[in-house]
C-alpha positions as CSV (number, residue, x, y, z in Angstrom):
1,M,88.0,-76.9,68.9
2,N,91.3,-75.9,71.4
3,K,92.1,-72.9,69.4
4,I,88.4,-71.7,69.7
5,I,88.8,-71.8,73.6
6,G,92.3,-70.4,73.7
7,F,91.5,-67.7,71.8
8,I,88.0,-67.0,74.3
9,Q,90.5,-67.1,77.0
10,R,93.2,-64.7,76.1
11,E,90.3,-62.3,74.7
12,R,87.6,-62.4,76.8
13,L,88.4,-59.0,78.6
14,Y,87.5,-58.0,74.3
15,I,84.4,-60.0,74.4
16,L,83.0,-58.7,77.3
17,I,83.4,-55.5,76.2
18,L,81.8,-56.7,72.6
19,V,79.1,-58.1,74.9
20,F,78.2,-54.4,76.4
21,V,78.9,-53.0,73.5
22,L,76.0,-55.0,71.4
23,L,73.5,-54.4,74.7
24,F,73.9,-50.9,74.6
25,N,73.4,-50.6,70.9
26,L,70.2,-52.5,71.2
27,A,69.1,-51.2,74.2
28,A,69.2,-47.9,72.1
29,I,66.8,-49.4,69.6
30,L,64.4,-50.9,71.6
31,H,64.3,-47.2,73.1
32,G,63.4,-45.8,69.7
33,E,61.1,-48.2,68.9
34,S,59.0,-47.8,72.2
35,K,58.8,-44.1,71.5
36,S,58.0,-44.8,67.8
37,K,55.1,-47.0,69.2
38,Q,53.5,-44.1,70.9
39,K,52.9,-42.5,67.3
40,V,49.7,-42.7,65.4
41,V,50.2,-45.2,63.2
42,P,50.5,-43.7,59.5
43,G,47.4,-44.6,57.0
44,P,47.5,-43.2,53.4
45,T,47.0,-40.0,54.1
46,S,50.3,-39.5,56.1
47,V,52.2,-41.0,53.4
48,L,51.3,-38.3,50.8
49,S,51.7,-36.0,53.7
50,A,55.4,-37.3,53.8
51,E,55.9,-37.1,49.9
52,E,54.8,-33.5,50.4
53,A,56.4,-32.8,53.2
54,K,59.9,-33.8,51.3
55,A,58.5,-31.3,48.5
56,K,57.9,-28.4,51.1
57,K,61.6,-29.2,52.7
58,F,63.4,-28.7,49.4
59,E,61.4,-25.8,48.6
60,E,62.4,-24.0,51.8
61,S,65.7,-24.9,50.9
62,L,65.6,-22.9,47.8
63,V,64.1,-20.2,49.2
64,R,66.8,-20.2,52.0
65,R,69.1,-20.2,48.9
66,Q,67.7,-17.5,47.4
67,E,67.5,-15.0,51.0
68,M,71.1,-16.3,51.5
69,E,72.2,-14.6,48.1
70,K,70.4,-11.7,48.6
71,A,71.8,-11.1,51.9
72,L,75.4,-11.8,50.1
73,H,74.5,-8.7,47.6
74,K,73.6,-6.2,50.7
75,N,76.7,-7.2,52.6
76,K,79.1,-6.3,50.8
77,E,82.6,-7.2,52.5
78,A,81.2,-11.0,52.5
79,L,80.3,-9.9,48.6
80,I,84.0,-9.2,48.1
81,L,85.1,-12.0,50.0
82,F,83.2,-14.4,48.4
83,S,84.4,-13.7,45.2
84,L,87.9,-13.8,46.2
85,A,87.3,-17.4,47.6
86,A,85.3,-18.3,44.0
87,I,88.8,-16.7,41.9
88,L,90.8,-18.9,44.6
89,I,89.4,-21.9,44.0
90,L,88.9,-21.4,40.3
91,G,92.7,-20.9,40.0
92,L,93.6,-23.6,42.2
93,I,91.1,-25.7,40.3
94,L,93.6,-24.8,37.1
95,L,96.4,-25.4,38.8
96,G,95.5,-29.0,40.0
97,L,94.7,-29.6,36.4
98,V,98.0,-28.6,35.6
99,I,99.1,-30.6,38.0
100,D,97.2,-33.9,37.1
101,A,98.5,-33.0,33.2
102,I,102.3,-33.5,34.6
103,I,101.8,-36.2,36.6
104,F,99.8,-38.2,34.0
105,S,102.6,-37.5,31.4
106,S,104.8,-38.4,33.5
107,K,103.0,-41.7,34.0
108,L,102.9,-42.3,30.4
109,A,106.4,-41.5,30.0
110,G,107.5,-44.2,32.5
111,K,109.1,-41.8,34.6
112,N,107.8,-42.9,38.2
113,L,107.7,-39.9,40.6
114,D,110.1,-40.7,43.6
115,V,109.1,-38.7,47.2
116,H,109.9,-41.6,49.7
117,T,111.1,-39.9,52.5
118,R,110.7,-44.1,53.6
119,I,109.7,-46.8,51.8
120,P,106.2,-48.2,54.6
121,G,107.1,-51.9,55.4
122,P,105.2,-54.5,56.7
123,V,103.5,-53.4,60.0
124,R,103.4,-56.2,63.0
125,W,100.2,-55.0,64.5
126,G,97.2,-56.6,62.3
127,L,93.0,-55.6,62.2
128,L,92.5,-57.8,65.1
129,D,94.2,-54.4,67.1
130,V,92.5,-52.6,64.7
131,G,89.3,-54.1,65.9
132,K,90.3,-54.0,69.6
133,V,91.4,-50.4,69.3
134,V,87.2,-49.7,67.7
135,L,85.6,-51.5,70.6
136,L,87.3,-49.7,73.4
137,L,86.9,-46.3,72.0
138,L,83.3,-47.4,71.2
139,F,83.3,-48.7,75.2
140,F,84.3,-45.6,76.0
141,A,82.1,-43.6,73.9
142,Y,79.4,-45.1,75.4
143,L,80.8,-44.7,79.5
144,L,80.8,-41.2,78.5
145,I,77.1,-41.1,77.3
146,L,76.1,-43.0,80.3
147,S,78.4,-40.8,83.0
148,E,76.8,-37.5,81.2
149,V,73.9,-38.7,82.1
150,F,74.1,-38.8,85.9
151,L,76.7,-35.6,85.6
152,S,74.3,-32.9,84.0
153,R,72.4,-32.7,86.8
154,L,75.7,-31.6,89.0
155,F,76.6,-29.9,85.9
156,P,74.3,-28.8,83.8
157,I,76.7,-27.1,80.9
158,L,76.6,-30.9,80.0
159,K,73.1,-31.1,78.6
160,V,74.3,-28.0,76.1
161,D,74.9,-29.9,72.6
162,N,77.6,-27.9,71.5
163,F,80.0,-28.2,74.7
164,R,79.2,-31.8,75.2
165,M,80.1,-32.8,71.3
166,I,83.0,-30.9,71.8
167,V,84.0,-32.3,75.0
168,N,83.2,-36.1,74.2
169,T,85.5,-35.6,70.7
170,S,88.3,-34.3,72.0
171,L,88.3,-37.0,75.2
172,L,88.2,-39.6,72.4
173,D,90.7,-38.4,70.3
174,I,93.0,-38.0,73.3
175,I,91.9,-42.1,74.5
176,A,92.2,-43.0,70.4
177,A,96.2,-41.7,70.1
178,A,96.8,-43.1,73.5
179,L,95.3,-46.4,72.4
180,I,97.2,-46.7,68.8
181,L,100.6,-45.4,70.7
182,Y,99.9,-48.4,73.7
183,F,99.5,-51.0,70.9
184,T,101.9,-50.4,68.4
185,I,104.7,-49.3,70.7
186,D,104.0,-51.0,73.9
187,R,102.2,-54.4,72.8
188,H,104.2,-55.0,69.2
189,K,107.3,-53.4,70.0
190,E,107.5,-51.0,66.9
191,R,109.0,-47.5,66.6
192,L,106.7,-44.3,66.0
193,A,107.9,-44.3,62.4
194,A,105.9,-47.2,61.3
195,L,103.0,-44.9,62.3
196,G,104.4,-43.2,60.0
197,L,105.3,-40.5,62.6
198,S,108.3,-38.8,61.2
199,T,110.0,-35.2,60.6
200,K,112.7,-36.0,58.6
201,D,112.2,-34.1,55.1
202,F,109.7,-32.3,57.5
203,F,109.1,-29.5,54.8
204,K,109.8,-31.5,51.7
205,N,106.7,-34.1,53.0
206,V,104.9,-30.7,53.9
207,F,105.1,-29.2,49.8
208,Y,104.1,-32.6,49.0
209,G,101.0,-32.8,50.6
210,I,100.0,-29.2,49.3
211,V,101.0,-30.2,45.7
212,G,99.2,-33.9,46.2
213,Y,95.8,-31.7,47.6
214,I,95.7,-29.4,44.9
215,A,96.0,-32.1,42.3
216,L,92.6,-33.4,44.4
217,I,90.7,-29.8,44.1
218,P,89.4,-30.7,40.1
219,I,88.2,-34.1,41.2
220,L,86.4,-32.5,44.6
221,I,85.0,-30.0,42.5
222,A,83.7,-32.5,39.9
223,L,82.2,-34.9,41.9
224,L,80.7,-32.1,44.4
225,I,78.7,-31.0,41.1
226,I,77.6,-34.4,40.5
227,T,76.2,-34.6,43.5
228,A,74.6,-31.4,43.5
229,V,72.7,-32.0,40.5
230,V,71.7,-35.6,41.7
231,I,70.5,-34.1,44.8
232,N,68.5,-31.3,43.2
233,I,66.9,-34.0,40.4
234,I,65.6,-36.3,43.3
235,K,65.0,-33.3,45.7
236,Y,66.5,-34.6,48.1
237,V,67.5,-31.9,51.4
238,P,70.9,-33.3,53.6
239,E,70.6,-32.8,57.3
240,R,73.3,-30.7,58.3
241,Q,76.3,-32.3,60.2
242,P,76.5,-31.1,63.8
243,V,80.0,-29.6,63.4
244,V,78.5,-27.1,61.1
245,E,75.2,-26.6,63.7
246,L,78.2,-25.7,65.9
247,F,80.2,-23.1,64.0
248,L,77.2,-21.6,62.2
249,K,74.5,-21.2,65.8
250,E,77.6,-20.6,68.1
251,K,78.5,-17.4,69.2
252,D,80.8,-17.3,72.2
253,I,84.1,-16.5,70.2
254,A,86.3,-18.6,72.8
255,F,84.7,-21.6,72.2
256,L,84.5,-21.2,68.4
257,A,88.4,-20.6,67.9
258,Y,88.7,-24.2,70.5
259,S,86.4,-25.5,67.6
260,S,87.7,-24.1,64.6
261,L,91.8,-25.6,66.2
262,F,90.5,-29.0,67.0
263,A,88.8,-29.0,63.6
264,A,91.6,-27.9,61.5
265,I,94.8,-29.4,63.5
266,I,93.7,-31.6,65.6
267,G,91.2,-34.0,64.4
268,P,92.9,-34.4,60.8
269,I,96.2,-35.1,62.7
270,I,94.4,-38.2,64.8
271,E,92.2,-39.3,62.3
272,E,95.6,-39.6,60.0
273,L,96.9,-41.8,62.5
274,F,93.8,-43.9,63.4
275,F,93.4,-44.1,59.4
276,R,96.7,-43.9,57.8
277,G,98.8,-44.7,59.7
278,F,97.8,-47.8,61.9
279,M,94.4,-49.1,60.0
280,Y,96.1,-48.7,56.4
281,G,99.3,-50.8,57.5
282,A,97.4,-53.3,58.6
283,L,94.6,-53.6,56.2
284,K,97.8,-53.7,53.4
285,K,99.1,-56.6,55.3
286,Y,96.4,-58.5,54.0
287,L,94.8,-56.9,50.8
288,G,97.2,-54.8,49.2
289,V,98.0,-51.3,48.4
290,L,95.1,-50.6,46.6
291,W,92.3,-52.4,48.7
292,A,93.8,-51.1,51.7
293,M,93.7,-47.5,50.4
294,I,90.0,-48.3,49.0
295,M,88.8,-49.8,52.1
296,T,90.2,-47.2,54.8
297,A,89.3,-44.1,52.1
298,A,85.3,-46.1,52.3
299,V,85.4,-46.2,56.3
300,F,86.8,-42.6,56.5
301,A,84.1,-41.7,54.7
302,A,81.1,-43.7,55.8
303,L,82.2,-42.4,59.8
304,H,82.7,-38.7,58.3
305,T,79.4,-37.5,56.5
306,Q,76.5,-38.0,54.7
307,I,75.6,-39.9,51.6
308,V,75.3,-36.8,49.8
309,G,79.2,-36.2,50.6
310,F,80.5,-40.2,50.6
311,L,81.9,-39.9,47.3
312,P,83.9,-36.6,47.9
313,I,85.3,-37.6,51.1
314,M,86.4,-40.9,49.9
315,A,88.3,-39.7,47.2
316,L,89.9,-37.8,49.6
317,G,90.6,-40.3,51.6
318,I,92.3,-42.2,48.8
319,L,94.3,-39.3,48.3
320,L,95.8,-39.2,51.8
321,A,96.3,-43.1,51.7
322,Y,98.1,-42.5,48.6
323,I,100.6,-39.5,49.5
324,Y,101.2,-41.9,53.0
325,E,102.2,-44.4,50.9
326,K,104.6,-42.7,48.0
327,T,106.0,-40.9,50.8
328,G,106.1,-43.2,53.7
329,T,105.2,-40.2,56.4
330,L,102.2,-39.1,57.9
331,V,103.4,-35.5,57.2
332,S,102.3,-35.1,54.0
333,S,98.8,-36.8,54.3
334,I,98.2,-34.2,58.0
335,T,99.0,-31.3,55.7
336,A,96.4,-32.5,53.2
337,H,93.8,-32.9,55.5
338,I,94.5,-29.8,57.5
339,I,94.4,-27.8,54.6
340,H,91.0,-29.7,53.6
341,N,89.7,-29.0,56.9
342,L,90.8,-25.5,57.1
343,S,89.0,-24.6,53.4
344,M,86.0,-26.3,54.8
345,V,86.2,-24.4,58.3
346,F,86.7,-21.1,56.0
347,L,83.7,-21.7,53.9
348,I,81.3,-22.2,56.5
349,F,82.8,-19.0,58.4
350,L,81.9,-16.9,55.2
351,I,78.4,-18.7,55.3
352,K,78.1,-17.0,59.1
353,Q,79.3,-13.8,58.3
354,V,76.5,-13.4,55.7
355,G,74.3,-13.9,58.5
356,Y,72.7,-17.1,57.1
357,G,72.6,-19.8,59.8
């Protein structure tokens, strides 16, 4: 009992933040329910309508796909770019299979690929510290939302979804980096190397990141094909992610340039610092290497995408944790992550070039 009281006294600030977060979510749920009660209670006809709406949505997605194909054939420049991209992807798949075969044959021969820059040791921070950082991030995120409700009257630009999304994400990434550095460097007196932040063998680790990502491409493509087949069978049409909508709809060049830089470079650096540098190290103390990889990859995928993209993103998360564990530096995982995000941004701009919004 004394331990519980002592814990409450020590962590009273975080307990208050937890209460605030829970109350904020409860208020959001109640607000959503009050809105739904204003709608007509569905009967048997509306259940049928929901099924019809699902089928109609699927048919519309097929129509949009056909329209995109027609638009692509009319846009010669985009067609050439798509063709070159397809050839590049095919080449990377083949190269990835070769790399996978080399790694697999080395494993069978009992040869270990020694690519360590440093061997990650046990870290001083733990899961409680990870929980505190997550709580603080939620707290600041909700404060941003509440402040924007009032500030939007003074600054109408805050009512623009794309602008608000990028501003919030940028601010939260800065806060996340500051919190991680505070808990590791200031609170636990660790060095930056404990987070995987090291420039030793920099270019070698960039190379390992590139090779690692290419090795994953065949697996990613296979998972994407399986996912596409399943959603076609069940006639499920996933909603577009807000960031995809941003790139497809936004026309301001400066805003697109910053969004691209953020999505392709800044985002991966902050995410690797949190997921692989901070969370993975804490989980590994309690779960071991394998389960720490799986857990961080699962959380990484759950926070990143809809259910249809869960498996490919989880596979990417496992790769990022694996190459971090093997090299001992975030340079390799950041490199692989940046390549992936750059590829996604490039593909979205290709679609935008066709005029498929």
